Structures are given as structure tokens and as C-alpha cells.
C-alpha positions as CSV (number, residue, x, y, z in Angstrom):
1,M,-5.1,44.8,-1.5
2,R,-4.6,47.4,1.2
3,L,-4.5,46.9,5.0
4,R,-6.5,49.1,7.4
5,R,-6.1,49.4,11.1
6,I,-9.2,48.7,13.2
7,I,-10.1,48.2,16.9
8,Y,-12.1,45.0,17.7
9,P,-13.0,43.1,20.8
10,G,-10.4,40.4,21.2
11,F,-7.1,39.4,22.7
12,A,-3.5,38.9,21.7
13,I,-2.7,35.2,22.0
14,V,0.1,35.5,24.5
15,N,-1.9,37.8,26.8
16,T,-4.9,35.5,26.9
17,F,-2.7,32.5,27.4
18,I,-0.6,33.9,30.3
19,E,-3.7,35.4,32.0
20,E,-5.5,32.0,31.9
21,L,-2.4,30.1,33.1
22,N,-2.2,32.4,36.1
23,R,-5.8,31.8,36.9
24,V,-5.7,28.0,36.7
25,F,-2.3,26.9,37.8
26,D,-0.7,27.1,41.3
27,G,2.1,29.1,39.9
28,I,3.9,30.0,36.7
29,G,7.4,31.2,35.9
30,I,8.7,32.7,32.7
31,K,12.2,33.3,31.4
32,T,13.7,34.2,28.0
33,V,16.0,31.5,26.8
34,T,19.5,32.8,26.3
35,A,22.1,31.8,23.8
36,T,24.3,30.6,26.7
37,D,21.4,28.3,27.9
38,V,21.5,26.6,24.5
39,S,25.2,26.7,23.7
40,K,26.2,25.2,27.1
41,D,23.4,22.6,27.0
42,A,22.3,23.8,30.4
43,Y,19.2,25.9,30.9
44,V,19.5,28.1,34.0
45,V,16.2,28.0,35.9
46,S,14.8,31.4,37.0
47,R,13.8,32.1,40.6
48,D,10.1,32.1,39.6
49,Q,10.5,28.8,37.8
50,K,12.3,27.2,40.7
51,A,9.4,28.3,42.9
52,V,7.0,26.5,40.5
53,L,9.0,23.3,40.8
54,E,9.1,23.6,44.6
55,K,5.2,23.8,44.6
56,A,5.2,20.5,42.6
57,R,7.6,19.1,45.2
58,K,10.5,18.9,42.8
59,H,14.0,19.6,44.1
60,P,17.3,19.6,42.3
61,G,20.1,17.2,42.9
62,I,23.7,18.2,43.2
63,F,25.7,17.6,40.1
64,P,26.6,14.9,39.1
65,D,23.8,13.3,41.1
66,V,21.0,14.9,39.1
67,E,17.2,14.5,39.5
68,I,15.2,13.4,36.5
69,L,11.9,15.4,35.8
70,Y,9.1,14.8,33.4
71,L,7.8,18.0,31.8
72,H,4.4,17.9,30.1
73,V,4.3,20.1,27.0
74,L,1.1,22.2,27.0
75,N,-1.0,21.8,23.7
76,S,0.9,18.8,22.4
77,G,0.9,16.1,25.1
78,E,4.6,15.5,24.5
79,V,6.6,14.7,27.6
80,L,10.2,16.0,28.0
81,T,12.7,14.1,30.1
82,T,15.1,16.6,31.7
83,S,17.9,16.6,34.3
84,Y,17.4,19.0,37.3
85,Y,20.4,19.9,39.4
86,D,22.5,22.5,41.3
87,S,25.8,23.0,39.7
88,I,28.6,23.9,42.1
89,R,30.6,26.8,40.7
90,G,34.2,27.6,41.5
91,G,35.2,30.7,43.3
92,S,34.7,32.0,46.8
93,G,31.1,32.8,47.8
94,R,29.5,31.7,44.5
95,V,26.2,30.0,45.1
96,P,25.2,26.9,43.1
97,E,23.4,27.5,39.8
98,T,20.2,25.6,39.3
99,R,20.0,24.1,35.8
100,M,18.1,21.7,33.5
101,G,19.4,19.8,30.5
102,R,18.7,16.8,28.2
103,D,15.4,17.1,26.3
104,L,14.5,20.6,27.5
105,V,17.6,22.3,26.0
106,S,17.2,20.7,22.6
107,W,13.5,21.7,22.6
108,V,13.9,25.4,22.9
109,R,15.8,28.1,20.9
110,A,17.5,31.3,22.1
111,G,14.9,34.0,22.2
112,D,12.0,31.7,23.2
113,R,10.2,32.5,26.4
114,L,9.9,29.3,28.4
115,V,6.8,29.1,30.6
116,M,6.7,26.6,33.5
117,A,3.5,25.9,35.4
118,T,2.2,23.4,37.9
119,D,-1.1,22.1,39.1
120,G,0.6,21.0,42.3
121,V,1.4,17.6,41.0
122,N,2.7,17.8,37.4
123,V,5.0,20.3,35.8
124,F,4.0,21.8,32.5
125,V,6.0,23.8,30.0
126,C,5.3,25.8,26.9
127,K,7.5,28.0,24.7
128,L,6.4,31.3,23.3
129,T,8.2,32.3,20.2
130,P,8.6,35.8,18.9
131,E,5.7,35.1,16.5
132,D,3.4,34.5,19.4
133,Y,3.7,38.1,20.5
134,E,2.0,39.4,17.3
135,P,-1.7,40.3,17.5
136,A,-3.9,37.3,16.7
137,E,-6.5,37.8,14.0
138,D,-8.1,34.4,14.5
139,R,-9.8,34.4,18.0
140,V,-10.9,30.8,17.5
141,A,-7.3,29.7,17.2
142,Q,-6.2,31.4,20.3
143,E,-9.1,30.1,22.4
144,E,-8.5,26.6,21.1
145,R,-4.9,26.9,22.3
146,V,-6.1,27.7,25.8
147,V,-8.7,24.9,25.7
148,R,-6.0,22.3,24.8
149,A,-3.8,23.5,27.7
150,F,-6.7,23.2,30.1
151,S,-7.5,19.7,28.9
152,Q,-4.1,18.5,30.3
153,I,-4.4,19.7,33.9
154,D,-5.8,18.0,36.9
155,R,-9.6,17.4,36.3
156,T,-10.6,18.6,39.8
157,K,-8.8,21.9,39.2
158,L,-10.3,22.3,35.8
159,L,-13.8,21.7,37.2
160,E,-13.2,24.4,39.9
161,R,-12.0,26.8,37.2
162,A,-15.0,26.1,34.9
163,K,-17.5,26.6,37.8
164,S,-15.9,29.9,38.7
165,A,-16.1,31.4,35.2
166,N,-17.7,34.8,34.9
167,P,-21.1,34.4,33.1
168,R,-20.8,38.0,32.0
169,P,-17.2,38.4,30.9
170,E,-15.7,41.8,30.4
171,K,-14.8,43.1,27.0
172,S,-11.3,44.0,26.1
173,R,-10.1,45.8,22.9
174,T,-6.9,45.5,21.0
175,E,-5.6,46.9,17.7
176,T,-4.8,44.7,14.8
177,S,-4.6,44.6,11.0
178,V,-7.2,43.0,8.8
179,Y,-7.5,42.7,5.0
180,E,-10.4,44.5,3.3
181,R,-12.2,41.7,1.4
182,D,-14.3,42.4,-1.6
183,P,-17.9,41.5,-0.8
184,A,-18.6,40.9,-4.4
185,V,-16.2,37.9,-4.4
186,R,-18.0,36.3,-1.5
187,A,-21.4,37.0,-3.0
188,W,-20.4,35.2,-6.2
189,V,-18.9,32.2,-4.4
190,T,-22.1,31.7,-2.4
191,I,-24.2,31.9,-5.6
192,R,-21.8,29.6,-7.5
193,S,-22.0,27.0,-4.7
194,D,-25.8,27.4,-4.2
195,H,-24.9,27.6,-0.5
196,S,-23.5,24.0,-0.6
197,C,-20.1,22.9,0.6
198,E,-17.6,22.8,-2.3
199,M,-15.3,20.3,-0.6
200,L,-15.3,17.1,-2.7
201,G,-17.3,14.4,-0.9
202,C,-19.2,16.7,1.5
203,D,-23.0,16.7,1.1
204,Y,-23.8,19.7,3.2
205,S,-26.4,21.9,1.5
206,G,-26.8,24.7,4.0
207,F,-29.2,25.2,6.9
208,M,-32.0,27.8,6.9
209,K,-31.3,30.9,9.0
210,A,-33.9,33.0,10.8
211,D,-33.9,35.6,8.0
212,G,-34.8,32.9,5.4
213,S,-31.3,32.6,3.8
214,K,-29.1,29.6,3.8
215,Y,-25.9,29.5,5.9
216,I,-22.5,28.9,4.2
217,E,-19.0,30.0,5.0
218,T,-16.2,31.1,2.6
219,H,-12.6,30.2,2.7
220,H,-9.5,31.5,1.0
221,I,-7.6,28.4,-0.3
222,I,-4.3,30.2,0.0
223,A,-4.5,32.6,2.9
224,L,-4.3,36.3,2.1
225,G,-1.4,36.6,4.6
226,E,0.4,34.0,2.6
227,G,0.0,35.7,-0.7
228,G,-3.3,34.3,-1.8
229,G,-5.7,36.5,-3.8
230,D,-9.1,37.7,-2.8
231,N,-10.7,36.4,-6.0
232,I,-13.2,33.7,-7.1
233,A,-10.5,31.2,-8.1
234,N,-9.0,31.3,-4.5
235,M,-12.2,31.3,-2.6
236,A,-14.4,28.3,-1.8
237,A,-17.7,27.9,-0.1
238,L,-17.4,25.5,2.9
239,C,-19.6,24.1,5.6
240,P,-18.4,24.9,9.2
241,N,-16.8,21.5,9.7
242,C,-14.9,21.5,6.4
243,H,-13.9,25.1,7.0
244,R,-12.3,24.3,10.4
245,E,-10.7,21.2,8.8
246,A,-9.2,23.3,6.0
247,H,-7.5,25.5,8.6
248,Y,-6.3,23.1,11.2
249,S,-6.2,19.5,9.8
250,V,-2.9,17.7,9.4
251,D,-4.1,17.1,5.8
252,R,-4.8,20.8,5.1
253,E,-2.4,20.9,2.1
254,Q,-4.2,17.9,0.5
255,L,-7.6,19.5,1.2
256,A,-6.4,22.7,-0.4
257,E,-5.5,20.8,-3.6
258,K,-8.9,19.1,-3.6
259,L,-10.6,22.5,-3.4
260,R,-8.4,23.9,-6.3
261,Q,-9.5,20.9,-8.4
262,A,-13.2,21.4,-7.5
263,I,-13.2,25.1,-8.2
264,G,-11.0,25.5,-11.2
265,D,-11.1,29.1,-12.4
266,G,-13.9,29.9,-10.1
267,T,-16.6,30.5,-12.6
């Protein structure tokens, strides 16, 4: 199956995420984690990140009298316990180096970009891996990532942000790669299923659309990007709920096996 390049309205995950963090939080700071940060078990805080911490009224201790901070991981709800301190360095005229250790260092890898943000009270962190800088084909996934981040911030600030949303948002365009799917495969799957969900145990039978046809979605059991085929044995008809579950559920591997059993050779 060949790939073609297209232009479509959408966003790269990282651009959307950083733009939204800038709009909502009182400040953000980003730094690429270095190999030294990891090998020395002491992450050196950037100037912008230190400014974020100051806005949250967090100030470093002087080693060995370190301050302990709690960093809230965006999108997961995990809390990292980290030391925060100025390390006095030997040599004439050398200024102290502001560092973090403990959970934070073990959580990141060299090459990650560590984002710090604050709502004025709490400090939030997220790490952007090299994979995050690839264009995102699934806009729903990237929007959900932003929504999960917003759900963790101060409720008053979130309400202010929601009320200030532009009701007529601007369009942006980005270039990405998509697979050319064969419409005959999708047509057969909808006929095979009679517009009903093929997930075992689901009784969805399709709702009627304005044009008189029934609504059903199709799903590649093994994603095309993971080597799955665009064929009737690898495509299932799913209701919207089961489709999202097949993509994002913690049990997605078991759900995929259920679909394979239900579909067989696809005929």
C-alpha cells in the first residue's frame, strides 16, 4: 500500500499542546534533558523553568538543605517527589547551579524535552519524546491529550479559559502522510455487518442518518502503521463507543483478539 502526501486542516500534537499550555498556565519553561542531567542524577533547571517555579512560590534550598517539591504529571495524575536546591560549585566567581533530583531524574531520558508549567499554585510537568514531534494523524488523540491536561489545573482558571474560547476558531494546515484505503474493503465490511457492531457482546445496530443510511464505523484490528493489512480479515465494523475503546482501552489487545475471533477470514 503506497503513501501519499496531503494537506489537511489539523495540528501537530506538540504545537497544539504547547500553544494551549501557554494560553492557560501562568508560565511554562522547556528544556531538553541532557545526558549529564541523567548520569549525574541531577537535572539542571533552566532559567525559564526557574521562573515558573518562582511564580508558584517555590524556591530552592542550598545543598544539602534541599527543598522538596511535588510535581504533577500532566495527562497521568502521577505526582513526582523531587529535591530542589542550589548546588554551590567550587572555583572563584562560579554561581550556584539550580538542580532537581529524586523522582524527576528517573522519570526522564536524555533527549526528552521537559515542560514545566504552573497555575500559580501547583507545578506541572510533562515530557515530550522525539516521537511527539512527528505529525499527528489522529486529531482526536491530540485533542484528548490537551483535555486531560486541562482537567488537572485550577478549576477557576479552566473556567476562565473555556469562557474565553473563540467560537469561530481559525483554521491551520499541516502536511502529513496517510494511507490510501480501498473503499471496496470498507463497503464489504459494512455489508457483512449489516451496519451492526461486530464487537462480541455489543448490541448496537446503527442509527439512521439524514440521507437514509445507517451509521457504522470501520476499524483496522492491526493498525496499518503497525503492519496490518487493508483487507476484510483485518477490518471490523464498530459502533463509535467500541471504536474508541478499541483504540484507547487498557484492554485493547484483548479486544483485538475478540474481533479476530468474531470476524474470522472476513467473509
